[in-house]
C-alpha positions as CSV (number, residue, x, y, z in Angstrom):
1,M,49.3,-13.9,54.5
2,P,45.8,-14.4,54.5
3,T,44.0,-14.6,50.8
4,T,42.2,-11.1,49.8
5,Q,39.0,-11.9,47.9
6,S,38.7,-9.6,44.8
7,P,36.1,-7.0,45.1
8,T,34.4,-8.4,41.7
9,R,33.7,-11.3,42.4
10,P,30.4,-10.9,44.4
11,A,28.8,-8.9,41.3
12,R,28.6,-11.9,39.1
13,P,25.4,-13.3,40.7
14,F,24.1,-9.8,41.3
15,R,24.8,-9.3,37.8
16,R,23.0,-12.2,37.2
17,A,20.7,-11.3,38.9
18,T,19.9,-7.9,37.4
19,G,19.7,-9.6,34.1
20,L,17.0,-11.6,35.4
21,L,14.7,-9.3,36.7
22,G,15.4,-6.9,33.4
23,A,14.2,-9.8,31.7
24,A,10.9,-10.7,34.2
25,L,10.7,-6.7,33.6
26,L,10.2,-7.0,29.8
27,A,7.8,-10.1,30.0
28,L,5.9,-8.0,32.1
29,C,5.3,-5.4,30.2
30,A,4.6,-7.7,26.7
31,G,2.4,-8.9,28.8
32,A,0.8,-5.9,29.9
33,Q,0.6,-5.2,26.2
34,A,-0.8,-8.3,24.8
35,Q,-3.4,-8.1,27.9
36,D,-4.4,-4.8,26.5
37,I,-5.2,-6.5,22.7
38,K,-8.4,-7.9,22.7
39,L,-8.8,-10.2,19.4
40,P,-11.6,-12.7,18.4
41,Q,-11.2,-15.8,18.1
42,S,-11.3,-15.6,14.7
43,L,-10.8,-13.4,12.0
44,T,-10.7,-13.0,8.2
45,M,-8.8,-11.2,5.8
46,T,-8.6,-10.9,2.0
47,A,-5.4,-10.6,0.2
48,Y,-3.7,-10.8,-3.4
49,D,-3.2,-14.0,-4.9
50,T,-1.8,-16.8,-3.1
51,G,2.3,-17.1,-3.5
52,S,2.1,-12.7,-3.7
53,S,4.1,-10.8,-1.3
54,G,0.8,-9.1,0.0
55,F,-0.9,-12.6,0.8
56,N,2.5,-13.7,2.3
57,M,2.7,-11.2,4.4
58,A,-1.2,-11.8,5.5
59,V,0.0,-15.2,6.4
60,A,3.1,-14.1,8.4
61,I,0.6,-11.8,10.6
62,G,-1.6,-14.4,10.7
63,K,0.8,-17.0,12.5
64,M,1.9,-14.1,14.9
65,M,-1.7,-13.8,16.1
66,K,-1.9,-17.3,16.4
67,E,1.0,-17.5,18.7
68,R,0.6,-14.2,20.3
69,H,-3.5,-14.2,21.4
70,G,-4.8,-17.7,20.1
71,S,-6.3,-15.5,16.9
72,E,-6.8,-17.5,14.1
73,L,-6.9,-15.4,10.7
74,R,-7.8,-16.7,7.6
75,V,-6.8,-15.1,4.2
76,L,-8.9,-15.3,1.6
77,P,-6.9,-14.3,-2.3
78,G,-8.3,-12.5,-4.3
79,G,-7.5,-11.9,-8.2
80,N,-8.7,-8.1,-8.4
81,D,-9.7,-5.7,-5.9
82,I,-13.8,-6.5,-6.7
83,A,-12.8,-9.9,-5.5
84,R,-11.0,-8.4,-2.6
85,L,-13.3,-6.1,-1.3
86,S,-16.7,-7.9,-1.7
87,P,-16.7,-10.6,1.6
88,L,-15.7,-6.9,3.6
89,K,-18.6,-5.2,1.9
90,A,-20.3,-8.7,2.5
91,G,-19.3,-8.7,6.4
92,R,-17.6,-12.2,5.8
93,A,-14.4,-10.2,6.2
94,Q,-12.8,-7.7,8.6
95,A,-9.9,-6.4,7.0
96,S,-8.1,-6.5,3.4
97,A,-4.4,-6.2,2.3
98,M,-5.0,-4.0,-0.3
99,G,-3.0,-2.1,-3.3
100,V,-3.9,1.1,-4.3
101,G,-7.1,-0.5,-5.8
102,G,-8.5,0.9,-2.4
103,Y,-7.7,4.0,-3.1
104,F,-9.8,3.8,-6.6
105,A,-13.0,2.5,-4.3
106,Q,-12.8,5.2,-1.6
107,E,-12.9,7.7,-4.9
108,G,-15.6,5.4,-6.7
109,V,-13.8,5.5,-9.9
110,F,-12.6,2.9,-12.7
111,E,-15.1,0.1,-12.0
112,F,-15.8,1.1,-8.7
113,G,-17.9,4.2,-10.3
114,V,-20.9,1.1,-11.0
115,K,-24.5,1.5,-9.8
116,E,-23.1,-1.6,-7.1
117,W,-20.6,-0.1,-5.5
118,G,-19.6,3.4,-5.6
119,P,-17.6,5.4,-3.3
120,Q,-16.4,3.3,-0.3
121,A,-15.4,4.3,3.3
122,L,-12.3,2.3,3.9
123,Q,-10.2,3.7,6.4
124,L,-6.1,2.4,6.8
125,M,-4.6,0.5,9.8
126,L,-0.9,0.2,8.7
127,A,1.0,-0.2,5.3
128,S,3.9,-1.8,4.3
129,T,7.1,0.4,2.3
130,S,10.5,-1.3,1.8
131,C,13.3,-1.2,-0.1
132,N,11.4,-1.8,-3.7
133,G,9.9,1.1,-6.0
134,L,7.0,0.9,-8.6
135,S,7.6,2.5,-11.6
136,L,7.7,2.1,-15.2
137,G,10.5,-0.8,-16.2
138,V,12.1,0.1,-19.2
139,T,14.2,-1.9,-21.6
140,K,17.9,-1.5,-22.0
141,D,17.8,-1.5,-25.7
142,A,14.8,1.2,-25.9
143,G,17.4,3.7,-25.2
144,V,15.6,5.6,-22.7
145,K,18.1,7.1,-20.0
146,E,15.2,9.8,-18.6
147,V,11.5,9.6,-18.3
148,K,10.9,12.7,-20.8
149,D,13.0,9.8,-23.3
150,L,9.9,7.9,-23.3
151,R,8.1,9.7,-25.7
152,G,7.3,7.8,-28.9
153,K,8.1,4.9,-27.1
154,R,5.3,1.4,-27.1
155,I,4.3,1.5,-23.3
156,G,2.1,-1.5,-21.8
157,F,-1.4,-1.3,-20.9
158,V,-3.9,-4.2,-19.5
159,V,-7.1,-4.4,-20.5
160,G,-9.7,-4.4,-18.0
161,S,-6.7,-2.9,-15.5
162,P,-7.5,0.6,-15.6
163,A,-6.4,1.3,-12.3
164,L,-2.6,-0.3,-13.3
165,N,-3.0,2.1,-16.6
166,Q,-3.4,4.9,-14.7
167,N,0.0,4.6,-12.5
168,A,1.7,4.1,-16.3
169,L,0.2,7.7,-17.2
170,A,1.3,8.9,-13.4
171,V,5.2,8.3,-14.1
172,I,5.1,9.3,-17.8
173,A,3.9,12.6,-16.5
174,F,6.9,13.3,-14.9
175,G,8.6,13.8,-18.1
176,G,5.8,15.6,-19.3
177,L,4.1,13.1,-21.1
178,T,0.6,12.3,-21.8
179,R,-0.9,9.0,-23.3
180,E,-0.9,11.1,-26.7
181,D,3.1,11.3,-26.5
182,V,3.7,7.6,-26.4
183,R,2.7,4.6,-28.3
184,I,-0.1,2.2,-26.4
185,V,0.0,-1.1,-26.8
186,E,-2.7,-3.3,-25.0
187,F,-2.2,-6.6,-23.4
188,S,-4.6,-9.3,-22.2
189,S,-2.7,-9.6,-18.7
190,Y,-0.2,-8.6,-16.6
191,G,2.0,-11.4,-16.9
192,A,1.4,-11.2,-21.2
193,M,2.1,-7.1,-20.7
194,W,5.9,-8.3,-19.6
195,K,6.0,-11.4,-21.6
196,G,5.0,-8.4,-24.4
197,L,8.5,-6.4,-23.3
198,V,10.7,-9.6,-23.6
199,N,9.0,-10.5,-27.0
200,N,9.9,-6.5,-28.3
201,E,6.1,-6.0,-28.5
202,A,6.6,-3.5,-25.7
203,D,9.7,-0.8,-24.5
204,A,8.2,0.2,-20.7
205,A,5.7,-1.4,-18.1
206,F,4.5,-0.7,-14.5
207,A,6.0,-3.2,-12.2
208,S,7.6,-3.4,-8.2
209,T,10.9,-3.5,-8.9
210,I,11.0,-6.9,-6.5
211,S,8.3,-8.1,-9.0
212,G,9.4,-11.7,-11.1
213,Q,8.5,-10.5,-14.2
214,A,10.8,-7.8,-13.7
215,R,13.5,-10.1,-13.5
216,E,12.9,-12.2,-16.1
217,V,13.0,-8.9,-18.4
218,D,16.1,-8.0,-16.9
219,S,17.8,-11.6,-17.8
220,S,16.7,-11.6,-21.0
221,P,19.0,-10.2,-24.1
222,R,16.8,-7.1,-24.1
223,G,17.9,-6.2,-20.0
224,L,15.9,-4.0,-17.8
225,M,16.3,0.0,-16.2
226,W,14.1,2.2,-14.1
227,P,14.2,6.1,-14.8
228,S,15.0,7.8,-11.9
229,T,12.6,10.6,-10.8
230,P,14.5,12.8,-8.3
231,A,12.6,14.2,-5.6
232,E,14.3,17.6,-6.0
233,D,11.8,17.9,-9.4
234,K,9.1,19.3,-7.8
235,A,7.5,20.3,-11.1
236,G,8.1,16.3,-12.1
237,W,6.3,14.9,-9.3
238,A,3.5,17.4,-9.4
239,R,2.7,16.1,-12.8
240,V,2.9,12.7,-11.5
241,N,0.6,13.8,-8.5
242,K,-2.4,15.2,-10.2
243,V,-2.6,11.9,-11.9
244,G,-1.3,9.8,-9.3
245,P,-1.9,11.6,-5.8
246,Y,-0.9,8.2,-4.3
247,F,2.7,8.7,-5.4
248,Y,5.4,9.7,-3.8
249,P,9.3,9.7,-4.2
250,H,11.1,6.8,-2.5
251,K,15.2,5.5,-2.5
252,A,14.5,1.9,-4.2
253,E,17.2,-0.3,-3.2
254,C,16.6,-3.9,-4.0
255,G,15.3,-5.4,-7.2
256,A,15.8,-5.8,-11.1
257,G,17.8,-4.0,-13.2
258,G,21.3,-3.7,-10.8
259,I,19.1,-2.0,-8.1
260,S,20.9,-2.3,-4.9
261,K,22.2,-0.6,-2.0
262,E,24.8,0.4,-3.4
263,N,22.7,1.6,-6.6
264,P,20.0,3.0,-5.4
265,V,16.9,5.0,-7.4
266,V,14.8,7.4,-6.5
267,M,11.6,6.3,-8.5
268,P,7.8,6.0,-7.2
269,A,6.3,4.3,-4.6
270,Y,3.2,4.0,-2.6
271,P,2.4,1.0,0.2
272,Y,1.4,-2.3,-0.4
273,P,-0.4,-4.5,0.9
274,I,-2.3,-1.3,2.4
275,F,-3.7,-2.7,5.6
276,M,-7.4,-1.8,5.7
277,A,-10.5,-1.8,6.8
278,Y,-14.5,-0.4,6.5
279,N,-15.2,2.8,8.5
280,T,-18.0,0.5,10.1
281,Q,-15.8,-2.2,11.8
282,P,-15.8,-1.4,15.5
283,A,-12.8,0.6,16.8
284,E,-11.9,-1.9,19.6
285,L,-11.4,-4.8,16.9
286,I,-9.3,-2.3,14.5
287,H,-7.0,-1.1,17.4
288,G,-6.5,-4.8,18.7
289,I,-5.4,-5.7,15.0
290,T,-3.2,-2.3,14.7
291,K,-1.7,-2.8,18.3
292,S,-0.9,-6.1,17.7
293,M,1.1,-5.7,14.4
294,I,3.0,-2.5,16.3
295,V,3.5,-4.4,19.2
296,N,4.6,-7.3,17.5
297,Y,6.9,-6.0,14.9
298,A,9.4,-8.5,15.7
299,D,7.7,-11.6,15.5
300,Y,6.7,-11.5,11.4
301,K,9.1,-8.7,10.3
302,D,11.1,-11.8,8.6
303,G,8.2,-14.2,8.0
304,A,8.1,-12.5,4.6
305,P,9.6,-10.4,1.7
306,G,8.5,-7.0,2.5
307,A,7.1,-7.4,6.1
308,D,9.8,-5.4,7.4
309,G,8.2,-2.2,5.4
310,L,5.4,-2.7,8.4
311,E,7.8,-0.9,10.8
312,L,6.3,1.7,12.7
313,K,8.6,4.3,11.7
314,R,8.0,3.7,7.8
315,Q,4.2,4.5,8.6
316,N,3.0,7.4,6.3
317,L,0.5,9.3,8.2
318,S,0.0,11.6,5.4
319,W,-1.1,9.9,2.6
320,V,-3.9,9.4,1.1
321,L,-6.6,7.2,3.0
322,P,-7.7,8.1,6.6
323,Y,-7.1,6.0,9.3
324,H,-9.6,4.3,11.3
325,E,-10.1,5.4,14.5
326,G,-9.1,2.6,16.0
327,A,-6.0,2.3,14.5
328,V,-5.6,6.2,15.7
329,R,-5.5,4.9,19.0
330,A,-3.2,2.4,19.1
331,L,-0.7,4.8,16.8
332,K,-1.8,7.4,19.5
333,E,-0.5,4.8,22.5
334,A,3.0,4.1,20.1
335,G,3.9,7.7,20.3
336,V,3.7,8.9,16.6
337,W,0.3,10.7,16.1
338,T,0.7,14.4,15.6
339,P,-1.4,17.4,15.5
340,A,-0.7,17.0,11.6
341,A,-1.4,13.9,11.4
342,Q,-4.5,14.6,12.6
343,A,-5.7,17.6,10.4
344,H,-4.4,15.7,7.7
345,N,-7.0,12.7,8.7
346,D,-9.7,14.9,9.5
347,A,-9.2,16.4,6.2
348,L,-9.6,13.0,4.6
349,L,-12.6,12.1,6.7
350,K,-14.4,15.2,5.0
351,R,-13.2,13.9,1.9
352,Q,-14.8,10.6,2.2
353,A,-18.3,11.9,3.7
354,T,-18.4,14.3,0.9
355,L,-18.1,11.4,-1.9
356,Q,-20.7,9.5,0.1
357,A,-23.1,11.9,0.0
358,A,-22.7,12.9,-3.5
359,W,-23.4,9.7,-4.1
360,A,-26.6,9.6,-1.9
361,D,-28.2,12.5,-3.9
362,Y,-27.0,11.0,-7.3
363,T,-28.2,7.7,-7.0
364,K,-31.9,8.8,-5.5
365,A,-32.0,11.0,-8.8
366,S,-33.0,8.3,-11.0
367,P,-29.3,7.9,-12.8
368,P,-28.9,6.1,-16.4
369,E,-29.5,2.7,-16.4
370,D,-26.8,2.2,-19.4
371,K,-23.4,1.7,-17.7
372,D,-21.5,4.1,-19.6
373,A,-24.1,6.6,-18.9
374,F,-24.2,6.0,-15.6
375,Y,-20.7,6.8,-14.7
376,K,-20.7,9.3,-16.8
377,G,-23.2,11.3,-14.8
378,W,-21.5,10.0,-11.1
379,M,-17.9,11.4,-12.3
380,A,-19.9,14.9,-13.2
381,K,-21.5,14.7,-10.3
382,R,-18.5,13.8,-7.9
383,K,-16.6,16.4,-9.5
384,D,-19.1,18.6,-8.8
385,A,-19.3,18.2,-5.2
386,L,-15.7,18.0,-4.8
387,S,-14.9,21.1,-6.0
388,K,-17.6,23.1,-4.3
389,A,-16.0,21.2,-1.2
390,G,-12.7,23.3,-2.5
391,M,-11.3,19.6,-3.0
392,D,-9.6,18.7,-6.1
393,P,-11.5,15.9,-8.1
394,V,-8.1,14.2,-9.4
395,F,-10.2,12.3,-11.8
């Protein structure tokens, strides 16, 4: 009896050939995308201090750019917002992995409300939102369950860090509190402030839930918890955003104080790091950087803690800083840019233009030489210009 060949056997080499063809098509597709990305041989980006999550993410992205495009990314650490933005302003760096200080720079407030700076036209590329939150960590022995329970408690402030202190005030605003309702305890540095919690010199301080300082307090006899700021409390969130419009409700799923996927806490957050550049940077360059980060996400997402937060679907297209035109082009190509995002971006670009014009008028009108008087005069001019344009001065 003749043998009958199984009809499935010839399909095996066909399936193998089909798989190889699919792989080849994917490779060609990736190659086509890579050819559309134009990066110079070398780039310079600033970031937070060496070892910070922002610095580590920038390094991971640099490794990807080297391997994918042959572009060398130099990452410069900076201890504060002025140090991070100065190389960009001077043209020695093209971009920065900033924090919320980029927003204060746009607004020309706090350390940027001085003659040498003023409002800065900084614009977004991508930003990271991961599993952590950013809020006031409170020692368990303080007896706090909700934000409103912070009334009369000792809140840590850092001398010379107005942005950090503003964050703390924004969080307590959720509970209807102001700085007059709490006891402010000033420390010389961020690290000293968190040591103050360990040493029972303060009851609460601002941090990321994944910071080493928060973990240290959590492991101390005092322990650590994070009061929730539920998203459904619209009045509470309106108060938060009046003080810190860059905050939004976020379900934190990692960090000190027992936060996990099984035990999440809704608390304030804003993106960090925020990859940004001046509006004067060429659109082609910013398009290349942004598109490289989008297309090659898989190459660096596990390269540093928090880098997964740069995923395209996690981008907030209606935040407090506008996107650079080069980034907008990359986001359009990725299929995520919407008419609503464009309208929001246009409004933010108008805000930047209003601030720039107000600064030009103020500095041409022989403002006071005294630093405090200069700042006071600028803030009055700033408020007037924004109010006349129908925009919230915030500060």
